[in-house]
N, C-alpha and C positions, 0 to 999 in steps of 0.2 A: 603344596596345599593352597587353597584359595585364601587370599588375604581377608576377603570379606567374611568367609566362614570362620576364619580364625579370630576375627575381631568380635564375633558374636558371643564368644565365651567358649568354655570347654564343652558344653553340651551342644551337640549337633542337632538342629531342629528340622533340617530338610528331610523330606520323605521321598515319595515316588517322583515328584515333579522334577523335570530336567534342570540341571544346573545352568543358570544364565551364562552367556559368554563372558560377561564382566567378572564372574567369579572363577572362571576356569583358567587358573594361573599355575597349576601344578606342573611338575617336571617329570619326564619319563624316568629319570633316575630315582624318583621317589618310590617306584615299584620294586626296586632292588631289595631294600630292607623289608618291604611288605611280604615278598615271597620267601625271603630268608626266614622271617618270623613265622610264616605259615608252616615251616618245616622243623622248627626247634622242638623236637619231641623225641623222647627215648623210644617211642614206638618204631622209629626208623632203625634203631639198634636191634630191637626185637625182630623186625621184619628181615633185617640183614642176617640175623642168626637163623631165622626160619628157612632161609634159602639153603643153608647147610644142613640144618637138622631135619626139616620136613621135606625139602625138595632135593636133598642129596647132591647139591652142586659143589664144585670145588671153588677155590679162590678166584681163578681166572674167569670162570663163568659168572660168579657173583660180581666181578668187575664189569663185565659186559652188561649185566642187568642194571648195575648202579649208574652206568653212563646212559644207557638207552632209555630207561624209565622216565627221568626228568625231561629229556629232550622230547619224547613223545607227548607226555601229559602236559607239561608246561608250555610246549609249543602250541598246543591247542588252547591252553589258558590265554596265552598272548594273542593268538588269532581272534578268539572271541572277544578279548578285551578291546580290540579295535572298535567294536560296536559301541563301547562306552564313550570313546572320544567323539564318535559320530553323533550319538544321540544324547549324550550327557545325562543319562538316566541309569538306574539299576538294571541288571540283566533281566529280571523277571518282569519289569515294567516294559522294557524294549520288546520282550517276548510277546506282548499283546499285539504288536504290529504284525507278527508272524502268524500267531494262532487265532487271533480274534479275542475280543473281550471275554467271552464265555469259554471258548476253546482253550484259552491259556490256563483255565482252572485245572485242567486235566494234568498236564506236565507239572504245573506249579504245585499241585497237591502231592504228587509223587516225590518231587524233589524236596519239598518241605518235610515229608515223612522220612525220607532217606537221610536228611540232615539230622533228624532226631538221633538216628543211630550213630552217626559220625560224632556228634557232640557228646553222646553218652559214652562212647569208647574213649574219647579224650578226657572226659570228666573222671571216668574210672581209673585211667592211667595216672592222672594227676593225684587222685586220692591214694593210689598205691605208692606213688612217689613220696607223699607225706608219711604214710605208714612205714615205709622203708627207712626214711630219715629218723623217725621216732625210735625204730628198732635199733638202728646203728648207734645213735647217740645215747639213748636212755634205756635201751633194752625193754621197751614197751611193746608187748605183743598185741597182735590184731585181735579185736573182738567185735561183735556186731554193733555195739554202741559206738565204738571208735570209728568203725567203717562209715556209719551214717554221719557222724560229726565231720569227719574229714571230707566226705563227699559234699555235704551241705556247704562247708566253707569254700570249697573249690567252685561250686556252682554260683554261689553268691558273689564271689570275687569276679567271676566271668561276666555275670550280669551287669555289675557296676561298670567294668571297663567297656563292654560293648554298648551299654546304654549311653555312655558319654559321646560316642561317635567316632568317626574316622580319624579326626585329629588326635584323639587320645590313643587310639590303637596304633597309629603310625609312629607317634612319639615313643611309646613303649617299645615298639618293635626295634627302633633305632638303637636304644641302649642295650636291649636284650641281645641283639645281634653281636655287639662287641664282646660282651661278657661270655656269651655262649661260645664264640669263636676262640677266645682265650683258653677256656677250660677244655674245649674239645682238643686243642693242641696238646694240653697237658695229658689228657687221656691217651691221645695218639702216641706221644712220646713214651708213656708208661707201657703201652702195649708193645711198642717196638722193642723195648728193653726186656720185658718180662715174658713175652710169648714164646712158646715152643714152635718156631717157624717151620721146622722140619715136619711137624704134625699138620700144620696149616697147608703147606705146599705139597704134602705127600698124599693128600686125599685124591681119589680117582674122580674123573669127570662124571657128572650125572647126565641124564637124558637131555637131549636138545629140546624136546617138547616141554620139559619142566623148566628149562631156562627161559624159554619164551613165556611160559605161564608165569614165571617169577617176575618178568618184566611187567606183565599185566597186574600182578599183585601190588608191586611197588608203585606202578603208575596210577592205580585206583585212587590213592590219596590225592594226587594232582587232578585227576578227572573230576573229583568231587568239588573242586574249586572253579571249574569251567563256567557254570552258569552264574557264579558270583563275580567273575573277572571284571565285567563292566562296572560293578559297584565301586571298584578301586581305580578305574580309569576315567570315570565320568567328570572328574575335575581337571582333566587334561584339555588343553585347547584343541580345536578341530585340526590345527596344523601340526600337531604332534606326530612324530615319525612312527609309522606303523611297524617298521622294521625294528626300531628301538624298543617298542612295546613288547614284541615277541622275544627279542634278544635279552632284554632285562628280566623278563619273566623266567626264561630258561636259566639264565645265569644266577639269579637270586636263589632259585630252588636247587639248582645243580650243585652249587658250592656247599650246600648242606647235605643233600641227599647222598652224593657220591662218598664222602668220607664216613658218614654215619652208617650207611649200609655196609661198607667194607669193614668198619670197626665191629659191627655186629656179627659179620661173618667170621672174623678172627676170634671174637669172644666165644662163638659157638663151639669151638674146639674144646673149651673147658665146661660147657653147659649142654651136654647131649640130651638132658631131660627137659629142655626148654619147651618143646612142643606140647608137653603135658602139664606144664606149670600152671598154677591157678592164677598167677599174676605175671605181668610182663616186665617188672621193675626190680624185684628183690635180688635177682642174680647179679646186679651191679654192685650191691653191697658185699657180695661174696668175692667178686673178681677184682675190685679196685680197693686200694687203701682208703681209710676213712678220710684223710685230708684231701683226697680227690673226689671220692664218691659223694660226700655230703654237699659240697658246693656245686658239684656238677648236677646233682639231683635238684638242688634248689633252683639253679638257673634253668634247668629243663622244666621245672614246675612252672616258672614264669612263662617260658615258651609255650607250654601247653595251655596256660591261661589265655595267652594272646591268640593262639590258634582257635580256641573255642570262642573267644571274644569276636574274632573276625567272622567265624561261622555264624554266630548268633546275630551279629551286625547285619549280615546278608539275609539271615532267616527272618529278621524283622521286616525287611522289604518284601520277601516272599509272602509272609503272612498278610501284609497290606494288599498285595495283588489278589489274594484270595477273598478279599472283602471284609477283613477285620478293620473297621473304621476307628482305629486308635493310633496314637503316635507311635513311631517306630520303636522308641525305647520301651514302651509298654508291650508292644508286640513281641519284643525279645523275651519278656518274662514268661510267655507261654512255653517257649523252648527250654527255658531254664527249669521250669517245673517238670517238664517231661524228662529232661536229662537226669534230674534228681530221682525220679521214680524208676526209670529204666536202669539207671546206674546202680541203684540199690538192689534191684533184682539180679543184675549181672554179678555184682560183688558177693552177694549172699547166697546165690543159688548155683551159678555156673561153676563147673569143676575144671574146665580147661579154657583159659582165656584165648590162647592162640587159635584153637579150633573154631571158636565162635567168631574171632576177629577175621580170620581168613575167609570163612563162609560169608560173613557180612561184606567184605571187600569185593568178592566176586559178584554179588548181587548189586552192590552199590554202583559198580562201574557200568553195568547194563542200564540201571535206572536213570543215571545221568546222561549216558551216551545217546539215548533216544532223542532227548531234547537237543543235544549237541549236533546231531546229524541234520535235523531240520533247521535249526537256527543258523548253523554254519552255512548250509546250502543257500539259505535266504540271503545271507550277507553278500554272496557273489553278484546278485542282481539288484539288491535294494540300494537306492541312492541316498535316502535320508529317512529319518524317523520324525513324524509329525507330533509335536508335543501336545497340542490340543486334542488330537484324535486319540493319543495314547491315554490321556487322563479322563477322557469322556467315556464313562462306562455305560452310557445309555444307548438306545437304538439309533441315536443321531450320529454316533461316532463313525468316522470313516473306517475304523477298524472293527466295526460290528460284523461286516461281511454277511454271511448267510446264517441267520438265526443266532448271531453272536460268535460264529466260528468260521475259520477257514478250513473247508473240507480237505484240501490238499495237505495242510499241515497236520491236522488231527489224524487223518488216515495214515500218513507217512510215519508219524510218531508211534502210533499203535502197532503198525506193521513191523517197524524196526525193533520195538520193545519185544514183541512176540518172537521175532526171528532170533534175537540175541538170547532169549531165555531158552530156546530150543537147544542151543549149543553150550549152555552154561551148566557147570557141575560144582556142587558144594556139599558140605555136610547137611545143610538145611534143605537143599533142592537140587535136583538133577533133571535136566531136560532130556527128552527122548533121543536127541542127536548128540548128546554130550560125549559119547564114546564111539570108537571104531571109525573115526574120520579125523582128518588133519585139523579141522577147525576146533572140534571139541577137545582133542588130546592136547592141543597147544594153548588152550584157554583163550581163544580168540572170539568168544561170544560177544564181548563189548565192541570189538572192531566190526563184526557183522552188523551190530545194531547201528553204528554210525553210518556204515556204507549203505545198508538197506534204506534207512530213513532218509538219508541225504539224497541218494539217487532217485528214489521214488518221488520225493518232493520236487526235485528238478523236472521230473517227467510229467507230473500231473498238472492240469490247468489250474491256475491260481486266480484269486479275485483281482480285479483291476485296481491299481493303486490310484485313488482320486485325490490324494493329498498333494500339497505344494511344499516346496523347499522353504524352510524357515529363514527369516531375516537374521543376520548375525547379531543384530542389536536387540532382538526380541527377548523379553523377559519370560521366564517359564510360568505357565499358568499353574494354578493350584488344583489339587485333587478334589473332584466333586464328592459330594457326601453320600450318594446312593448309586447302586447298580440296578439296572433294569433286570427283572426276572422273567 
């Protein structure tokens, strides 16, 4: 992390403006605990269990899913993260160079709204973890008042951590990683000793199409981080290794995703009713002894706080790119309030957590992938990002293009989004092409989204880039106060 930023105190004050080269002293190895921390969640256990319960996969198929999902999703996280070291700015600020100042509002709004759902899911899971701990230790049963209190406490804690900035988030990630790793090993040892392995390995293989769809389900969590990836690489120097960025992203996520998904798959043998459960956490209290379950849930709770803190940290930048002229840590409060409201609805009204969660993941992946396809394709040809043009939201900006938008980017984004939804199926929505074809049956709607939006963007004529490469010694300009309408 930057020495300058660290010397400014715990509260990070930098917003959308690119980080000056003098402050870009981070190391690529810093990304490892970042992406470890982004996956410290009992939701991975729940998703691993759902591979067996809902998707009917056996252990070996779950292993394939657990290996492939982080490679695919966090490989994309690392690739898009390269833009952060090139431009030194948050992902949705860099996106202005691709979509134009006005055009960027379209994908930015959708990504911001989709992030509400991801933060709500994590907040609900964190609240359920607290409720499970209270039930195990004190036999306190869930009631509506307690649900609201625990959810409020989780959201407030998330807001505090994310408001402090990237220094606080990464420092917390470092210590949480060690503790989580230690207790995950204890859980793994307990499962090895206590599990009926003949029942685990005796399950028949499921459909190959569901295995591929399972990869998409697990990968959706990583896909949701792709637009935020530059937020965590912007303090890297321009000379940082691109290969190291990709490798560290995959490694940090994979070292958590692989064992967690497999442990969930093993636990599913004892929890066949998980798919219809009202919460994703309480089964841990039934499967594990108290001396493991309680500390493991507490550490997982910290992990989920950090995941939501990272998400809200990035969401604050997204809110700023949408025209909210407030400091990042206040922009974060908007998402905190939304998480509280939606979380209360999900915990008090929904009857099946997993059904709602899997439906949300299928739509989340498509929503984020449309941006990924366009932005990723643009990275192949773009040589630099102009800081002044990026922050100039008036008609004088070199990134104003035609009426404030790049037609090639906006059209490609919309086409990719529409194409992906055609092939997507969930409890909430099913496209007309979601069945009776390879793409729909294998859950590849989000892949279609990336391919269509990316290839179309490369094929369409794009605005001429009139910007010039920045001087290495240049300091970043500050965000203007108004946007032209």
